[in-house]
C-alpha positions, -999 to 999 in steps of 0.1 A, spaced: 133 -157 -658 127 -187 -679 111 -221 -670 135 -238 -694 166 -224 -675 151 -235 -642 151 -201 -625 115 -197 -620 102 -198 -583 67 -210 -577 48 -197 -546 36 -231 -536 72 -244 -535 85 -214 -517 57 -215 -489 72 -248 -478 104 -233 -466 95 -196 -460 66 -182 -441 39 -165 -464 42 -133 -443 80 -131 -452 72 -136 -489 46 -109 -488 69 -83 -473 98 -92 -496 74 -86 -526 62 -53 -510 97 -40 -504 100 -28 -541 77 -5 -559 53 -25 -582 67 -6 -612 103 -16 -604 120 -49 -611 126 -71 -580 158 -90 -577 146 -121 -556 174 -136 -535 180 -152 -501 194 -118 -491 160 -102 -497 141 -129 -480 163 -128 -450 161 -89 -449 121 -94 -449 125 -118 -421 145 -94 -399 121 -65 -408 92 -88 -393 114 -96 -364 117 -58 -357 79 -53 -362 69 -83 -340 96 -73 -314 82 -39 -310 47 -53 -305 58 -80 -282 47 -75 -245 27 -44 -254 -9 -47 -238 -33 -31 -263 -65 -21 -246 -97 -31 -263 -106 7 -266 -74 14 -284 -77 -16 -307 -114 -7 -316 -106 31 -323 -72 24 -341 -69 40 -375 -37 37 -398 -12 64 -395 -18 91 -420 17 90 -434 12 53 -443 -21 61 -459 -6 89 -479 22 67 -492 -1 40 -503 -24 66 -520 7 79 -539 7 52 -567 8 25 -541 43 35 -529 49 5 -507 86 11 -500 77 45 -485 46 30 -466 71 5 -450 94 34 -441 65 51 -423 56 19 -405 92 16 -392 90 52 -380 60 40 -359 81 11 -347 109 35 -336 84 57 -318 69 25 -301 103 14 -290 112 47 -274 78 52 -257 78 45 -219 42 55 -210 18 23 -211 -12 42 -225 9 58 -252 26 25 -260 -9 9 -263 -21 36 -286 10 35 -308 9 -4 -311 -29 -1 -321 -19 24 -349 10 3 -359 -12 -28 -362 -40 -9 -382 -12 5 -405 3 -29 -410 -31 -44 -417 -33 -22 -449 -6 -43 -464 -12 -76 -447 17 -79 -423 22 -83 -386 -13 -95 -379 -2 -128 -361 6 -134 -326 40 -123 -314 48 -153 -294 39 -177 -323 61 -156 -346 91 -159 -323 83 -195 -314 83 -206 -349 80 -242 -361 90 -267 -333 92 -298 -353 124 -317 -341 134 -285 -320 133 -275 -283 97 -269 -272 88 -235 -258 85 -250 -223 120 -265 -226 134 -232 -237 116 -213 -208 131 -238 -183 165 -233 -196 162 -194 -196 150 -197 -159 180 -220 -150 203 -194 -167 187 -166 -147 191 -184 -115 227 -191 -124 233 -154 -131 217 -145 -98 240 -169 -80 270 -154 -100 277 -187 -118 285 -171 -151 301 -203 -165 268 -221 -162 249 -191 -175 272 -189 -206 270 -226 -212 232 -224 -213 233 -194 -237 257 -214 -259 234 -244 -258 205 -223 -267 224 -207 -295 234 -241 -309 197 -250 -309 189 -221 -331 175 -198 -301 185 -163 -299 179 -148 -264 178 -111 -257 183 -97 -221 165 -65 -212 155 -46 -180 121 -64 -181 136 -99 -185 149 -123 -210 131 -128 -243 139 -155 -269 131 -162 -305 141 -189 -330 168 -179 -354 
């Protein structure tokens, strides 16, 4: 990198277009002793990783007792104690995400989510509100209330077997930068 060549990125400029948490995760994705090839691909991969993390935590009720007694996973601690091996720590965090996504018992989900949050706190990620993460910046975009109203309208259309209207609403949301995910528990959305 060289300032005279114009290929230097300054954090105060990057933060205007990319959330700080995405920048942090992108930087932590490589070991501190290894070179990091900064690119839009890396930033997008970090954003998708955070989508997975927040998606796993979304809708999980964490009891106050679980949150107070939560300790980071031993595998994450071991990775960080091994010469600050953040790529391996991230791998262990995503093992927790997989376990959380597979868990069906609410107390077990609550305990796993609390452990996941405690593990993520060690490297400063996934500490925000999941709905704010998926809601994103709303300047010039559909408000959360408008999105919820469209999703409700789509749900009613699907119930009435009016699939043409339901597909049209999905396309409208997609064109507005909203991704919707249907599941057994209902429809979730996030800004793309």
